[in-house]
VMD Tcl script that draws the C-alpha trace (Angstrom):
set ca {
  {-4.06 28.49 10.66}
  {-6.89 30.51 8.73}
  {-6.54 31.66 5.25}
  {-8.22 34.45 3.61}
  {-9.07 33.68 0.10}
  {-10.21 37.15 -1.02}
  {-7.14 38.72 0.55}
  {-4.93 35.79 0.25}
  {-3.61 36.25 3.83}
  {-2.97 33.65 6.30}
  {-2.88 33.96 10.02}
  {-2.63 31.68 12.93}
  {-6.10 30.87 14.49}
  {-4.97 28.87 17.60}
  {-1.68 27.62 18.68}
  {-0.67 24.22 19.65}
  {-3.64 22.60 17.85}
  {-3.14 19.54 15.62}
  {-4.72 16.44 14.50}
  {-8.14 15.60 12.76}
  {-10.83 18.53 12.44}
  {-14.86 18.29 12.04}
  {-17.01 21.48 12.00}
  {-20.30 21.59 13.79}
  {-23.52 22.22 12.05}
  {-23.23 26.08 11.73}
  {-19.43 25.95 10.91}
  {-18.98 28.40 13.99}
  {-16.45 25.81 15.75}
  {-14.51 23.04 15.04}
  {-13.78 20.16 17.06}
  {-10.19 18.51 17.08}
  {-8.89 15.14 18.21}
  {-5.24 15.22 19.39}
  {-3.34 13.17 21.66}
  {-4.22 15.35 24.37}
  {-7.64 14.84 23.93}
  {-10.63 16.48 22.24}
  {-11.03 20.51 21.98}
  {-13.46 22.95 20.79}
  {-12.18 25.64 18.89}
  {-13.98 28.98 17.89}
  {-13.60 30.05 14.50}
  {-14.28 33.81 15.37}
  {-11.86 34.11 18.38}
  {-9.50 31.27 17.89}
  {-9.92 30.38 21.52}
  {-9.78 26.70 22.48}
  {-11.60 24.82 24.91}
  {-10.78 21.31 26.48}
  {-13.65 18.65 26.15}
  {-13.81 16.47 29.05}
  {-15.06 12.78 28.66}
  {-15.04 9.40 30.04}
  {-14.51 6.15 28.05}
  {-15.08 3.29 30.52}
  {-13.63 0.08 29.15}
  {-16.21 -2.76 29.48}
  {-15.46 -4.83 26.64}
  {-15.96 -8.69 27.24}
  {-13.99 -10.67 24.83}
  {-16.02 -13.88 25.71}
  {-19.06 -12.22 25.18}
  {-17.75 -11.19 21.41}
  {-16.54 -14.51 20.74}
  {-20.04 -16.12 21.50}
  {-21.73 -13.24 19.27}
  {-19.33 -14.11 16.41}
  {-19.68 -17.77 16.98}
  {-23.64 -17.29 16.45}
  {-23.29 -14.96 13.83}
  {-21.08 -17.39 11.84}
  {-23.96 -20.14 12.21}
  {-26.49 -17.45 10.89}
  {-24.51 -16.44 7.84}
  {-23.41 -19.88 6.81}
  {-27.09 -20.89 6.88}
  {-28.23 -17.78 4.81}
  {-25.33 -17.52 2.35}
  {-23.74 -21.07 1.83}
  {-23.85 -21.93 -1.90}
  {-25.76 -25.00 -1.62}
  {-29.00 -24.32 0.29}
  {-28.97 -28.07 1.82}
  {-25.60 -27.29 3.32}
  {-24.12 -30.43 1.79}
  {-26.74 -32.32 3.78}
  {-24.99 -31.43 7.20}
  {-27.11 -30.91 10.30}
  {-25.93 -27.47 10.96}
  {-27.87 -26.69 13.87}
  {-26.92 -29.90 15.50}
  {-23.05 -29.21 14.72}
  {-23.60 -25.54 16.28}
  {-24.82 -27.14 19.66}
  {-22.15 -29.62 19.70}
  {-19.44 -27.34 19.29}
  {-20.97 -24.46 21.38}
  {-20.03 -26.44 24.32}
  {-16.21 -25.55 23.88}
  {-16.79 -21.72 24.13}
  {-16.52 -21.44 27.83}
  {-12.93 -22.99 27.82}
  {-11.57 -20.65 24.92}
  {-9.75 -17.53 26.24}
  {-7.81 -16.35 23.12}
  {-8.75 -15.80 19.43}
  {-6.13 -17.97 17.85}
  {-7.93 -21.06 19.33}
  {-11.36 -19.48 18.81}
  {-10.22 -19.47 15.03}
  {-9.20 -23.33 15.19}
  {-12.97 -23.60 16.66}
  {-14.38 -21.88 13.62}
  {-12.43 -23.92 11.14}
  {-13.42 -27.18 12.89}
  {-17.02 -26.62 12.73}
  {-16.90 -24.98 9.37}
  {-14.98 -28.01 7.93}
  {-17.96 -30.04 9.05}
  {-19.32 -28.64 5.57}
  {-16.94 -30.54 3.46}
  {-16.35 -27.43 1.11}
  {-13.22 -25.28 0.07}
  {-12.99 -21.54 0.63}
  {-14.14 -21.53 4.50}
  {-12.59 -21.56 8.05}
  {-11.48 -19.18 10.62}
  {-8.35 -17.38 10.53}
  {-6.62 -15.29 13.31}
  {-4.53 -12.26 12.21}
  {-2.30 -11.34 15.04}
  {-0.73 -7.74 15.38}
  {2.44 -7.86 13.64}
  {5.74 -8.44 15.66}
  {9.34 -8.39 15.00}
  {10.29 -9.35 11.41}
  {13.64 -11.16 10.64}
  {15.57 -9.77 7.51}
  {17.34 -12.19 5.35}
  {20.64 -11.70 3.40}
  {19.42 -13.45 0.18}
  {21.82 -16.53 0.00}
  {21.79 -19.98 0.78}
  {24.33 -21.32 3.16}
  {26.07 -24.72 3.31}
  {24.20 -26.42 6.80}
  {26.78 -29.21 6.35}
  {29.47 -26.69 7.28}
  {30.71 -26.89 10.91}
  {33.21 -23.96 10.73}
  {32.51 -20.45 12.30}
  {30.64 -17.98 9.97}
  {28.15 -18.78 7.11}
  {29.67 -20.35 4.30}
  {27.91 -19.07 1.12}
  {26.62 -22.08 -1.04}
  {24.85 -19.91 -3.58}
  {23.87 -16.21 -4.04}
  {20.37 -15.59 -5.15}
  {19.89 -13.46 -8.36}
  {18.47 -10.03 -7.21}
  {19.19 -10.31 -3.59}
  {21.65 -7.87 -1.64}
  {24.68 -9.94 -2.03}
  {24.13 -10.39 -5.71}
  {25.27 -7.05 -6.78}
  {28.96 -6.38 -8.18}
  {29.64 -3.82 -5.33}
  {28.99 -6.67 -2.64}
  {31.02 -9.31 -4.79}
  {29.70 -12.01 -2.82}
  {30.68 -15.69 -4.40}
  {30.04 -19.24 -3.29}
  {32.74 -20.38 -1.09}
  {32.90 -16.81 0.62}
  {32.40 -16.97 4.34}
  {30.44 -14.32 6.27}
  {32.21 -13.97 9.64}
  {30.39 -11.29 11.36}
  {27.02 -9.12 11.29}
  {27.61 -5.42 12.63}
  {30.54 -6.34 14.42}
  {29.30 -9.53 15.77}
  {31.29 -12.54 15.52}
  {29.32 -15.74 13.98}
  {30.53 -18.72 15.87}
  {29.95 -22.33 14.77}
  {26.27 -23.48 15.33}
  {25.25 -19.89 16.47}
  {21.67 -18.56 16.01}
  {22.42 -15.78 13.49}
  {18.89 -14.65 13.03}
  {18.52 -12.47 16.00}
  {21.36 -10.17 14.21}
  {18.93 -9.56 11.38}
  {15.80 -8.70 13.58}
  {14.07 -5.73 11.86}
  {17.06 -4.96 9.67}
  {14.89 -5.15 6.41}
  {16.29 -2.29 3.98}
  {18.76 -1.11 6.56}
  {22.38 -1.02 6.35}
  {24.42 -3.80 7.87}
  {28.24 -4.26 7.93}
  {29.43 -7.81 7.14}
  {32.89 -9.05 7.65}
  {33.72 -11.41 4.74}
  {36.37 -13.88 4.41}
  {36.80 -14.56 0.68}
  {37.34 -18.11 -0.96}
  {40.82 -16.91 -1.61}
  {41.76 -16.21 2.08}
  {41.17 -12.24 1.94}
  {39.14 -10.51 4.65}
  {37.12 -7.37 3.76}
  {34.04 -5.38 4.98}
  {31.01 -4.71 3.10}
  {27.50 -2.75 3.37}
  {24.26 -4.22 2.30}
  {20.72 -3.76 2.68}
  {18.86 -6.89 3.85}
  {15.45 -7.57 2.50}
  {12.50 -9.06 4.10}
  {11.54 -12.91 4.03}
  {8.66 -11.78 1.41}
  {11.07 -10.34 -0.79}
  {13.22 -13.31 -0.70}
  {10.01 -15.77 -1.31}
  {9.74 -13.37 -4.56}
  {13.39 -13.89 -5.81}
  {13.06 -17.43 -4.97}
  {10.01 -17.81 -7.05}
  {11.63 -16.01 -10.11}
  {14.88 -18.49 -9.64}
  {12.12 -21.29 -10.07}
  {10.64 -20.03 -12.90}
  {13.89 -19.41 -14.59}
  {15.24 -23.15 -13.77}
  {12.00 -24.57 -15.29}
  {12.20 -22.47 -18.42}
  {16.15 -23.83 -18.66}
  {14.70 -27.23 -18.32}
  {12.19 -26.93 -21.02}
  {14.64 -25.33 -23.46}
  {17.25 -28.04 -22.65}
  {14.94 -31.03 -23.07}
  {13.17 -29.42 -25.89}
  {16.03 -28.14 -27.80}
  {14.45 -24.86 -27.93}
  {11.37 -25.77 -29.43}
  {9.03 -25.38 -26.80}
  {8.24 -22.29 -24.24}
  {7.35 -22.42 -20.61}
  {5.31 -19.95 -18.68}
  {4.06 -20.09 -15.06}
  {0.69 -18.52 -13.99}
  {1.68 -17.37 -10.33}
  {-1.89 -16.16 -9.47}
  {-5.37 -15.80 -11.19}
  {-5.08 -12.36 -11.59}
  {-3.83 -9.23 -13.66}
  {-0.26 -9.17 -13.01}
  {0.46 -13.03 -13.78}
  {-1.72 -12.34 -16.82}
  {0.36 -9.81 -17.96}
  {3.48 -11.81 -17.32}
  {2.33 -14.64 -19.26}
  {0.67 -12.61 -22.27}
  {4.12 -10.66 -22.41}
  {6.25 -13.98 -22.39}
  {4.06 -16.14 -24.56}
  {3.55 -13.63 -27.35}
  {7.09 -12.01 -26.75}
  {9.96 -14.08 -26.26}
  {8.23 -17.49 -27.26}
  {6.07 -16.16 -30.21}
  {8.24 -18.22 -32.50}
  {8.22 -21.44 -30.51}
  {6.29 -24.32 -31.73}
  {4.46 -25.12 -28.74}
  {4.06 -23.64 -25.17}
  {3.67 -25.34 -21.69}
  {1.43 -23.25 -19.29}
  {2.10 -24.06 -15.78}
  {-0.55 -23.46 -13.31}
  {0.78 -25.56 -10.25}
  {0.92 -24.02 -6.95}
  {-1.56 -21.15 -7.87}
  {-3.76 -20.17 -5.25}
  {-6.69 -19.01 -7.34}
  {-8.36 -15.52 -8.29}
  {-10.51 -15.28 -11.54}
  {-8.51 -15.47 -14.66}
  {-10.00 -18.82 -16.07}
  {-11.67 -17.11 -19.34}
  {-8.88 -14.65 -20.15}
  {-6.62 -17.60 -20.23}
  {-8.83 -19.32 -22.24}
  {-9.08 -16.77 -24.95}
  {-5.28 -16.27 -24.83}
  {-4.81 -19.99 -25.65}
  {-7.68 -20.72 -28.03}
  {-6.68 -18.77 -30.90}
  {-7.05 -20.42 -34.34}
  {-5.10 -19.23 -37.23}
  {-7.13 -17.75 -40.05}
  {-4.56 -15.52 -42.18}
  {-0.96 -15.43 -43.01}
  {1.21 -12.37 -43.88}
  {3.72 -13.33 -46.45}
  {4.86 -10.08 -48.35}
  {7.15 -11.37 -51.26}
  {7.07 -14.72 -50.35}
  {8.59 -14.05 -46.95}
  {6.30 -15.22 -43.78}
  {6.15 -12.60 -41.14}
  {3.47 -13.44 -38.87}
  {-0.38 -14.52 -38.51}
  {-3.65 -13.32 -37.22}
  {-4.80 -13.46 -34.41}
  {-1.67 -11.76 -33.39}
  {-2.72 -11.41 -29.93}
  {-3.71 -14.94 -29.10}
  {-1.53 -18.35 -29.07}
  {-2.39 -20.35 -32.13}
  {-0.08 -23.09 -31.66}
  {-0.10 -26.57 -29.59}
  {-0.12 -26.08 -25.76}
  {-0.47 -28.15 -22.61}
  {-1.76 -26.94 -19.01}
  {0.67 -28.17 -16.04}
  {-1.43 -29.06 -12.66}
  {-0.97 -30.64 -9.40}
  {-2.48 -31.13 -6.10}
  {-1.91 -27.69 -5.15}
  {-4.27 -26.17 -7.85}
  {-6.71 -24.18 -5.88}
  {-10.29 -22.25 -6.58}
  {-9.71 -20.74 -10.19}
  {-6.41 -22.89 -10.65}
  {-9.01 -25.54 -10.70}
  {-11.54 -23.64 -12.77}
  {-8.75 -22.93 -15.53}
  {-7.83 -26.30 -16.25}
  {-11.46 -27.30 -16.38}
  {-12.07 -24.48 -18.77}
  {-9.18 -25.62 -20.90}
  {-9.87 -29.08 -20.94}
  {-13.57 -28.45 -21.48}
  {-13.01 -26.54 -24.35}
  {-10.66 -28.67 -26.22}
  {-7.67 -26.19 -25.93}
  {-5.07 -28.99 -25.26}
  {-3.97 -31.60 -22.80}
  {-3.97 -31.20 -19.25}
  {-0.68 -32.69 -17.73}
  {0.04 -33.48 -14.13}
  {-1.37 -34.73 -11.03}
  {-5.43 -34.68 -10.17}
  {-6.78 -31.32 -9.05}
  {-9.31 -31.19 -5.95}
  {-12.59 -29.50 -6.76}
  {-12.23 -26.18 -5.20}
  {-14.03 -24.10 -7.90}
  {-15.88 -21.79 -5.64}
  {-16.01 -17.87 -5.06}
  {-15.69 -16.81 -1.33}
  {-16.84 -13.98 0.87}
  {-14.20 -13.74 3.82}
  {-15.76 -11.48 6.22}
  {-13.89 -9.61 9.05}
  {-15.39 -9.64 12.25}
  {-16.08 -7.03 15.15}
  {-12.87 -8.08 16.41}
  {-10.80 -7.35 13.13}
  {-8.12 -9.93 14.27}
  {-10.68 -12.48 13.08}
  {-12.13 -13.42 9.63}
  {-14.14 -16.51 8.37}
  {-15.22 -17.20 4.70}
  {-18.38 -18.48 3.22}
  {-18.08 -20.01 -0.17}
  {-21.07 -18.27 -1.80}
  {-20.93 -19.20 -5.50}
  {-20.04 -22.40 -7.32}
  {-19.64 -23.26 -10.74}
  {-21.61 -26.28 -12.74}
  {-20.85 -27.80 -16.12}
  {-23.11 -28.08 -18.84}
  {-24.37 -31.35 -17.49}
  {-25.37 -30.13 -14.47}
  {-22.35 -31.30 -12.48}
  {-21.18 -29.00 -9.56}
  {-17.19 -28.44 -9.82}
  {-16.83 -27.98 -5.93}
  {-15.74 -31.56 -4.41}
  {-15.57 -32.96 -8.09}
  {-11.83 -33.92 -9.03}
  {-10.35 -32.91 -12.25}
  {-8.39 -35.78 -13.83}
  {-5.57 -34.84 -16.16}
  {-5.43 -36.08 -19.63}
  {-1.73 -37.42 -19.24}
  {-1.38 -38.16 -15.32}
  {2.07 -37.93 -13.92}
  {3.62 -37.28 -9.95}
  {6.47 -35.70 -8.93}
  {7.94 -38.17 -6.16}
  {9.77 -36.44 -2.98}
  {13.15 -38.19 -4.03}
  {13.13 -37.06 -7.73}
  {12.20 -33.36 -6.52}
  {15.06 -33.49 -3.88}
  {17.46 -34.51 -6.53}
  {16.09 -31.51 -8.78}
  {14.19 -33.38 -11.14}
  {10.66 -32.27 -12.28}
  {9.09 -35.35 -13.92}
  {5.89 -33.28 -14.44}
  {7.56 -30.74 -16.58}
  {9.64 -33.31 -18.51}
  {6.69 -35.31 -19.23}
  {4.85 -32.22 -20.44}
  {7.72 -31.45 -22.75}
  {7.94 -35.19 -24.38}
  {4.13 -35.06 -24.77}
  {4.09 -31.95 -26.69}
  {7.28 -33.03 -28.82}
  {5.21 -36.33 -29.71}
  {2.28 -34.05 -31.06}
  {4.53 -32.00 -32.98}
  {6.49 -34.56 -34.69}
  {3.33 -36.56 -35.48}
  {2.28 -33.49 -37.72}
  {5.43 -33.59 -39.71}
}
mol new
graphics top color blue
foreach p $ca { graphics top sphere $p radius 0.5 }
foreach p [lrange $ca 0 end-1] q [lrange $ca 1 end] { graphics top cylinder $p $q radius 0.2 }
display resetview
């Protein structure tokens, strides 16, 4: 289409042309790339001329992998945070692992090779990754089914809050049995997951036999595995909050820092200074946190020191600083704290903001640069920045030991008991009672 701005008129310049356009230097012609090939269109006449070209395919993945391997060796040598590379004979390892290259014919194995040699550095935030092209995805109905049940269909054990089966319209309750998906009956022991392939956010029909024996049909939109994971995370947080409320008698609040990022901070800030503002103390749980960059924000939030109280007509209504937590707290950690989830309890402990409770945290406080390669399915990482305490000790590979050490054992976790949370509550209650 050609539009005359002065006359406010639009006319067809050339028919059957679509796609991205690029003008030549004098803006006399435009070049268009379409599914049918490349064309040159004259802006004066509208005539289109096909551009013939050849693009012979001469890619050699084995040579690409060899190039990426050499590039990785060079980048690590130039950018790894420790100029001495943790004392590793990097050139020697480079030659030792090179002998495997001729036998690798796919990127998944090549990523493993990269991870193996990068692992010789004994550092966090590194390794090779292979990202395959997305394939089929399996949706989920957002419920737990009874694995011990041997009957036909899926016996509902629990409906996950917020999931597709939790709506009032669906009306699914524990004890109900889903007998068919889109008309396909689910027999005992059947692998029903193929019935949900690529069904995320698409309507499916479920045949349901209620616990009361009545049958009905409902329509729901299954969710992705990622969406279900998010719902399960919220379920876990709610359960932890209920445990803390129960054990503390409502005196202590609980927040979990999902990631060291802005959305997680906003949630923590809102809950800590919102529904938990009037609690006597707070548990800040950082377990299973994969990192980011939030340590200083958390330290500021938890490091408030009360300096004035507002008491109109003798009634206390609040204190300053209003935007910081000024009461006792503990930070809960475990072996899965990674990156800045190691740095945050380090800062919390170093500044004396409170006690760290839980299991020892491996030293992984570095900042990484993940580099996508010329083949974009491949990525490797280089930890370029580490942190050092004021005594000159590098935090990488330096374990953080909690002030109160407590472990969760598999048998207790399987029974639904979180000893680390319970110990955190008991520890805070002792401190609160000691002040009275």
